[in-house]
Backbone as a printed PyTorch tensor [residue, N CA C, xyz], in Angstrom:
tensor([[[ 0.8340, -1.1220, -0.1010],
         [-0.1590, -0.1860,  0.0110],
         [ 0.9580,  1.0810,  0.0430]],

        [[ 0.4640,  2.1150, -0.8220],
         [ 1.4630,  3.5190, -0.9520],
         [ 1.0300,  4.4090,  0.3000]],

        [[ 2.0150,  5.3910,  0.5300],
         [ 2.0320,  6.4240,  1.2850],
         [ 1.9700,  7.7530,  0.7550]],

        [[ 1.3430,  8.6590,  1.5140],
         [ 1.6270, 10.1540,  1.4890],
         [ 2.4190, 10.7190,  2.4550]],

        [[ 3.0730, 11.7600,  2.2940],
         [ 4.0400, 12.3050,  3.0310],
         [ 3.9550, 13.9870,  2.8770]],

        [[ 4.1820, 14.6210,  4.2050],
         [ 4.2590, 16.0670,  4.1680],
         [ 5.5340, 16.1700,  5.3580]],

        [[ 5.9090, 17.3450,  5.1210],
         [ 6.9910, 17.7200,  6.0990],
         [ 6.1380, 18.9460,  7.2990]],

        [[ 6.3220, 18.6470,  8.2400],
         [ 5.7000, 20.0180,  9.0290],
         [ 7.1980, 20.9970,  9.5040]],

        [[ 6.7670, 21.8990,  8.6780],
         [ 8.0240, 22.8750,  8.7940],
         [ 8.2980, 23.7230,  9.9490]],

        [[ 7.1100, 23.6690, 10.6010],
         [ 7.3920, 24.5160, 12.0600],
         [ 8.3420, 23.3600, 12.8320]],

        [[ 8.5910, 22.1000, 12.5640],
         [ 9.5310, 21.4400, 13.4550],
         [10.9810, 21.1640, 12.6270]],

        [[10.7730, 21.5010, 11.4870],
         [12.1000, 21.2290, 10.6130],
         [13.3630, 22.0400, 10.7800]],

        [[14.2470, 21.3950, 11.0080],
         [15.7220, 22.2260, 11.2960],
         [16.5730, 22.3500, 10.2330]],

        [[16.2390, 21.8000,  8.9730],
         [16.9790, 21.9400,  7.8190],
         [18.1330, 21.2260,  7.7270]],

        [[18.3310, 19.9670,  8.4600],
         [19.5040, 19.3050,  8.4670],
         [19.8680, 18.5800,  7.2280]],

        [[18.8940, 18.3530,  6.3090],
         [19.0400, 17.5690,  5.0800],
         [19.1990, 16.2070,  5.2430]],

        [[18.8020, 15.3780,  6.3250],
         [19.1240, 14.2580,  6.0500],
         [17.8070, 13.5020,  5.3290]],

        [[16.7710, 14.0120,  5.1600],
         [15.6750, 13.5390,  4.4110],
         [16.2190, 13.5700,  2.8430]],

        [[16.6190, 14.8100,  2.4770],
         [17.0540, 14.8100,  1.1430],
         [18.1460, 13.8390,  0.8330]],

        [[19.1380, 13.6070,  1.8500],
         [19.9670, 12.6840,  1.4280],
         [19.7220, 11.1830,  1.4760]],

        [[18.5410, 10.9350,  2.2130],
         [18.1390,  9.5730,  2.1450],
         [16.9870,  9.2940,  1.0760]],

        [[16.1930, 10.5270,  0.6060],
         [15.0860, 10.2280, -0.2950],
         [15.4200, 11.7410, -1.4460]],

        [[16.2570, 11.6740, -2.1140],
         [16.4450, 12.9060, -2.8230],
         [15.1770, 12.9800, -3.8740]],

        [[14.6250, 11.9310, -4.4250],
         [13.6020, 12.0690, -5.1930],
         [12.1500, 12.4140, -4.5500]],

        [[12.4420, 12.6220, -3.4500],
         [10.8690, 12.8760, -2.6180],
         [11.3670, 14.0050, -2.0400]],

        [[12.2290, 14.5360, -1.4980],
         [12.5460, 15.8510, -0.7360],
         [13.6300, 16.6810, -1.4100]],

        [[13.1780, 18.0450, -1.0820],
         [14.2970, 19.0710, -1.4260],
         [13.9950, 20.2700, -0.2900]],

        [[14.8460, 21.2700, -0.5220],
         [14.2960, 22.5900,  0.1380],
         [13.5290, 23.5060, -0.3220]],

        [[12.7170, 24.3780,  0.3130],
         [12.1320, 25.4020, -0.2300],
         [12.9600, 26.7550, -0.2480]],

        [[12.4700, 27.8310, -0.5170],
         [12.8770, 28.8030, -0.5970],
         [13.4580, 29.5160,  0.7110]],

        [[12.9760, 29.0410,  1.7770],
         [13.4580, 29.3310,  3.1130],
         [14.3090, 28.4620,  3.7500]],

        [[14.9580, 27.6200,  3.0090],
         [15.8440, 26.5840,  3.4000],
         [15.2240, 25.5000,  4.1970]],

        [[13.9490, 25.1710,  4.1880],
         [13.2990, 24.0440,  4.9940],
         [13.0150, 23.2530,  4.0700]],

        [[12.7340, 21.5860,  4.6500],
         [12.6750, 20.6590,  3.8370],
         [11.2170, 20.7340,  3.3780]],

        [[10.9130, 20.1110,  2.1920],
         [ 9.6870, 19.7940,  1.6810],
         [ 9.4990, 18.7420,  0.8270]],

        [[ 8.1100, 18.3210,  0.6710],
         [ 8.0050, 17.2330, -0.4840],
         [ 7.8560, 17.6520, -1.7920]],

        [[ 8.6960, 17.3300, -2.7230],
         [ 8.5760, 17.9640, -4.2210],
         [ 8.5320, 16.7660, -4.9250]],

        [[ 8.1550, 15.5780, -4.4750],
         [ 8.0610, 14.4950, -5.4900],
         [ 6.5920, 14.7080, -6.3980]],

        [[ 7.0710, 14.7550, -7.7090],
         [ 5.9670, 14.6700, -8.6960],
         [ 5.0470, 16.1920, -8.3850]],

        [[ 5.7510, 17.1060, -7.8610],
         [ 5.3400, 18.4900, -7.8680],
         [ 4.1090, 18.6890, -6.6590]],

        [[ 4.1550, 17.7130, -5.6350],
         [ 3.4960, 17.7700, -4.6200],
         [ 3.3580, 18.9440, -4.0630]],

        [[ 4.4800, 19.7460, -3.9290],
         [ 4.5440, 21.0120, -3.1670],
         [ 4.2670, 20.9120, -1.6780]],

        [[ 4.7260, 19.8450, -0.9990],
         [ 4.3510, 19.5260,  0.4240],
         [ 2.8770, 19.6990,  0.9490]],

        [[ 2.0340, 19.2440, -0.0820],
         [ 0.7160, 19.2730,  0.2610],
         [ 0.3130, 17.8510,  0.5650]],

        [[ 0.8440, 16.6300,  0.5700],
         [ 0.6280, 15.3340,  0.9460],
         [-0.4550, 14.7360,  0.1630]],

        [[-0.4350, 15.2560, -1.0360],
         [-1.6340, 14.5460, -1.9160],
         [-1.0330, 13.7600, -3.0160]],

        [[ 0.0820, 13.3460, -3.1910],
         [ 0.6790, 12.6500, -4.1800],
         [ 1.0510, 11.4950, -3.5790]],

        [[ 0.6840, 10.4060, -4.1690],
         [ 1.0440,  8.8450, -3.7130],
         [ 2.6310,  8.6300, -3.8860]],

        [[ 3.4050,  8.2600, -2.8700],
         [ 4.8760,  7.9370, -3.5070],
         [ 4.8090,  6.8110, -3.8420]],

        [[ 5.6790,  6.2910, -5.0920],
         [ 5.8380,  5.2190, -5.7380],
         [ 6.2250,  4.0920, -5.0020]],

        [[ 5.9500,  2.9400, -5.0650],
         [ 6.1690,  1.9320, -4.2250],
         [ 7.6440,  1.4890, -4.1630]],

        [[ 8.3090,  1.8130, -5.3510],
         [ 9.8850,  1.6990, -5.3560],
         [10.7650,  2.6420, -4.5700]],

        [[ 9.9510,  3.8550, -3.9370],
         [10.6820,  4.6600, -3.2510],
         [10.3310,  4.6420, -1.8630]],

        [[ 9.3560,  3.6560, -1.3940],
         [ 8.9920,  3.4940,  0.0250],
         [10.1720,  3.2120,  0.7680]],

        [[11.1570,  2.4260,  0.4240],
         [12.2700,  2.0360,  1.5040],
         [13.0670,  3.6180,  1.6730]],

        [[13.2560,  4.3610,  0.6430],
         [13.7730,  5.5000,  0.7200],
         [12.9280,  6.7310,  1.6210]],

        [[11.7700,  6.4470,  1.5680],
         [10.9470,  7.3350,  2.5450],
         [10.9600,  6.8630,  3.8010]],

        [[11.0290,  5.7830,  4.0210],
         [11.2090,  5.2310,  5.3610],
         [12.4320,  5.6350,  5.9310]],

        [[13.5180,  5.4420,  5.4420],
         [15.0200,  6.0160,  5.4810],
         [14.9160,  7.1680,  6.0830]],

        [[14.2180,  8.2460,  5.0190],
         [14.0760,  9.5460,  5.3940],
         [13.4630,  9.7940,  7.0940]],

        [[12.1440,  9.1820,  6.9960],
         [11.6740,  9.4250,  8.5290],
         [12.2400,  8.7990,  9.5700]],

        [[12.9630,  7.9480,  9.4340],
         [13.7920,  7.2980, 10.3760],
         [14.9920,  8.0270, 10.6120]],

        [[15.5650,  8.7370,  9.8730],
         [16.6420,  9.6570,  9.9700],
         [16.2920, 11.0560, 10.4380]],

        [[15.2540, 11.3160, 10.4790],
         [14.7240, 12.9040, 10.7740],
         [14.7860, 13.0190, 12.2680]],

        [[15.9330, 13.9930, 12.9750],
         [15.8450, 14.1190, 14.1300],
         [14.6560, 14.8920, 14.6530]],

        [[13.9030, 15.6020, 14.3070],
         [12.7540, 16.2560, 14.6860],
         [11.2850, 15.5160, 14.5580]],

        [[11.5650, 14.2990, 13.8610],
         [10.2550, 13.6130, 13.3900],
         [ 9.3550, 14.5620, 12.9020]],

        [[ 9.7870, 15.4990, 11.9870],
         [ 8.7750, 16.4260, 11.3440],
         [ 8.1260, 15.8040,  9.9580]],

        [[ 8.7320, 14.5890,  9.5790],
         [ 8.2360, 14.0540,  8.3310],
         [ 6.9270, 13.1060,  8.7870]],

        [[ 5.7100, 13.3270,  8.2300],
         [ 4.4160, 12.7730,  8.6540],
         [ 4.1480, 11.8670,  7.3950]],

        [[ 3.9250, 10.5720,  7.5770],
         [ 3.2580,  9.7270,  6.4620],
         [ 1.7930,  9.3380,  6.7500]],

        [[ 1.2280,  8.9550,  5.9780],
         [-0.3650,  8.4390,  6.0950],
         [-0.7610,  7.5150,  4.8110]],

        [[-1.7080,  6.7090,  5.1060],
         [-2.3130,  5.9230,  4.1370],
         [-3.1770,  6.7690,  3.1290]],

        [[-3.8510,  7.7770,  3.9070],
         [-4.7780,  8.7250,  2.8480],
         [-4.0620, 10.0430,  2.5640]],

        [[-4.4320, 10.7570,  1.5390],
         [-3.8600, 12.0160,  1.3030],
         [-4.2690, 13.2460,  2.5460]],

        [[-3.4880, 13.9760,  2.8850],
         [-3.2480, 14.8150,  3.7220],
         [-4.5640, 16.2040,  3.5750]],

        [[-4.7480, 16.3210,  2.2730],
         [-5.6710, 17.4420,  1.8150],
         [-6.8840, 16.9390,  0.9600]]])
């Protein structure tokens, strides 16, 4: 089953661990905070992450020191 993902920017410390773990899913916004860029999601949490990227996504979640990456089986918006 696929997952949706968002970054809670109020908790992000811009450490870059998510981008290092899952560069196809995460990047930095103009303020230097992490966001979901996968398939143009723009951190809305409405784009289903491809099954072949789920391991990278889990690595990013596990490596985030502030636990600001949230996943769900349902779209966030």
